[in-house]
Structures are given as C-alpha cells and as structure tokens.
N, C-alpha and C positions, 0 to 999 in steps of 0.2 A: 934693615930699614923698618922701624913699627913706628906708627903715632897714634895716640889716642886723643881726641879733641872732643871737648864739650862745647857745643854750640847754646847761648841762653838769651833768649830776650822776652819780649811780649807780642801777642799776636799784631799783626799790620806791620811789623817792623821787616819783612822779609829773610826771616832767619831760614827758609825751608829753602828760599832761591840761594842763599849764601852757603847752606850744605851742599844743594845740588851742584854749586858750583866746585865746590872742593871737592867732590866727589868724581866730577866730570874731569879734573884735572887728575886725579889718582889714577881713575882708570885710563886716560889717556898714557900714562907711564905703565900700563899693564900690570898696576900692583893691586892686589885684592882688597877691595872695599867692602865695609858693614856700615850700616847706619843704622838706627833706631831712633823715632822721632815721637814726642807729646806734642800734639796740636792743643794750645788753647782757645778758646773760643774770642777770635781778631776783635768783634765787635766789642769785647766787653775787657779788654786788654789783659785777657788771661794768658798764663804761662806758655810759652812754647820753646822746646830745647829739643837739642839732639844729640848722640852721642853717634861720634864717626870716628871708625878706625880704619886704617889703611897700613898694608904692610909688603914687603917684596916676599911673603911666605904666606900661605893659608891662614886664614884667620876663623875659629869657629864659634865665636861669640860678638855679636851687635853691639853689647852693651861696655862702657868702661867701667871698670870696677874703681871704687873708693881708691883715692890714693896713686892713681896711675894716670892720670891727665896731663898729657905734655903741655897743653893749652886749654884755657879757657877763653873763649873768645865771645864777649857779650856784647850785645848792643844796647844793654842797659844797666846802670852799674849795680842797683840792689839785686837782680838776676847773677851777675857776677859774685858777690856774695854770698848768695844761697848754694851754689855750685862748689865753693872752696873745699868741703871735703873729697870732691872727686882730684882736687890737685897733686901731684906728684909734688916730693920734696924740690926736684930740680924743675919744675913745671913753671910756666909762666900766665899771668892774666892780662889778656889786653881787651879795655873795655872802654864805649863809648861815655863821655862825662855826663850826657842829657839823659837825666831821669824822667822817668812817664810815670809819675805818681798815681797809679791804678788803684789804690786800697788808699781808705780816709786816714789810716796811723801810719803811711808811709814816712819814714824818718826824712830828717833833713839831708839835702842832697848833699853839702857841705859834710856832714858827717860819713855820709855811706862812702864818698870820695876818699876822706881821711883814714878811714877803715881801710881802704883798697890800697892807701900809699904806703900802708905798713908793709906789704908784703915786699919781699927781696926782689922780685922779678913781675914787676908791673907796670904796664903802659896805659895811659888815660889818655884817651883821643876826643878830640871834638870833631865827630862825624858829623854830626849835622852842617856843622860851618864849612866843612871840606866839601860835603857833597853840594850845598849850596854853590860854592866856590866852581864846582865841576860843573852845575849847571841846572842838578833837579835834587831836591831833598830826598825823594825815592832811591838816590843812590847812596844813601847814608851806609847800607847794608856791604856795598863795595868797596866804600871809603875803610870800613873797618876788616873787609878781607884783606886790602894792601898793609893795614897796619898789623895785623896779624900772621902776612905771609912769611915774615922772618922766620917763625917758630913751627911752620907747617912743614918744613923739610921738602917743599916741591918748587922745581924751578919758577921764576916770576914769570918768564914767556909762557910757560905751561899753564901757568893759571891765568894770565891775561887771553892766551887763546881758550880756555874755557869761559871765561867771562864774555868774551865775543861769540862764542858759540852758545849760551844760552841766550844771550839777548838778541843774537840775528833775525829772528822771527819780529822783533818790534821797530826793525829800521835802524839805518847807519847811525842817525842822532843819538839815538837812546843806548848804540852800544857805545861811542864814542862818549858818552857822558860817563857811563859805567866804568870804563877803562879809564878815563879821565881822574874818576873819584877812586878807584885802585892804585893809581899813581899818585893821587896826592896822598892819601892813607899812609902808604910805604913811605913817602918822604919824610911825613909826621913824625914816625917813630926811628927813621935813621939821623933825624936832625934834634929831635927831643930828646 
C-alpha cells in the first residue's frame, strides 16, 4: 500500500490539524509516514498545503511528485484547482464548495466549481454546512476528512480513533463534534 495525498487550503481552515489526524491514523497502522508543509499567514488567508505520504514500505521522500497524488483534499475550491498538476490519472479530488475569496481577482465561485466538476473523480462537499450540522463551524476540516476518507485507504475506525486522540485535550464535547463532522462528511460522499 502506498498513498500520496495533497492537502490544500488557506490559513485558518485547520489544514494542519487535518494533516496531523491522517498522519496519526497511518502511524497507528505502523505505516511509514512522511509529510512536508507550507504554512501561509493565517491572518492574511495565505496558502497552506501539505504533502502527505504513507506506505507499508520505507518512503525516502516527503514530497508528492507531479502526477502521482492519489487524492487532493481541499478545504477551498480554488486551492483544489491550483494543485491539479499533482493529481495522478486515477486520482480523486475532494473539495469543499465554500470559496475563501482572499485575493481581489478571485474568480466567480460557480466557475471554479464548474471546472472541478469536469474532473472524472471529483466530490464537492458543503463542509461548512456539515460542520454547522455537527455543532461547530470549526469542524469543517473533519467533515472534509470524512468526505476524503474513502480515498485514503485507511480504516474508518482508525481515522475516528485519530480524531478522538487529536482532540482529546479539548474535552468530550469537542471530540464528539469532530467525530460527528467526520461521519457527516463520509455520509455525504456515500450518498452524493
């Protein structure tokens, strides 16, 4: 097993927490995990992205090469488009539908989503709506984790265990909100 994942978003969306949860789940299965991140300036909506690789054999690079990503998991739709050159021909894109128009010439949201919908394996998710349904807008990243989970090749219960572990220090209510968001995201792509 070998997975190459690009996580993409902008500062303040919880992308690094998302990467940490996936990495923790992969490590729980004794997989070799490599990760590289670029941190944008959260207060300015700067780009944040993470290359995440895990495998059942030793990995020697933490960067995903162009054309080899099994999944682009994007918390922002324009960022999904930005990383399409990394997508493998058999890869999938799972993106939030909510744009964060952080630049003056941000394209029309409908145009961005229409471009993504042209892809053969693309799932668009109302992560903010699912997070609100779960109980906290801040859980949108975990809704996206649930939506992307069918493409991660990691067991659902291992991912939920990693969510529980990651948020454990924030109290039971926060843990359960994030687990609910995960499950709602997963249900959205299973039924959508």
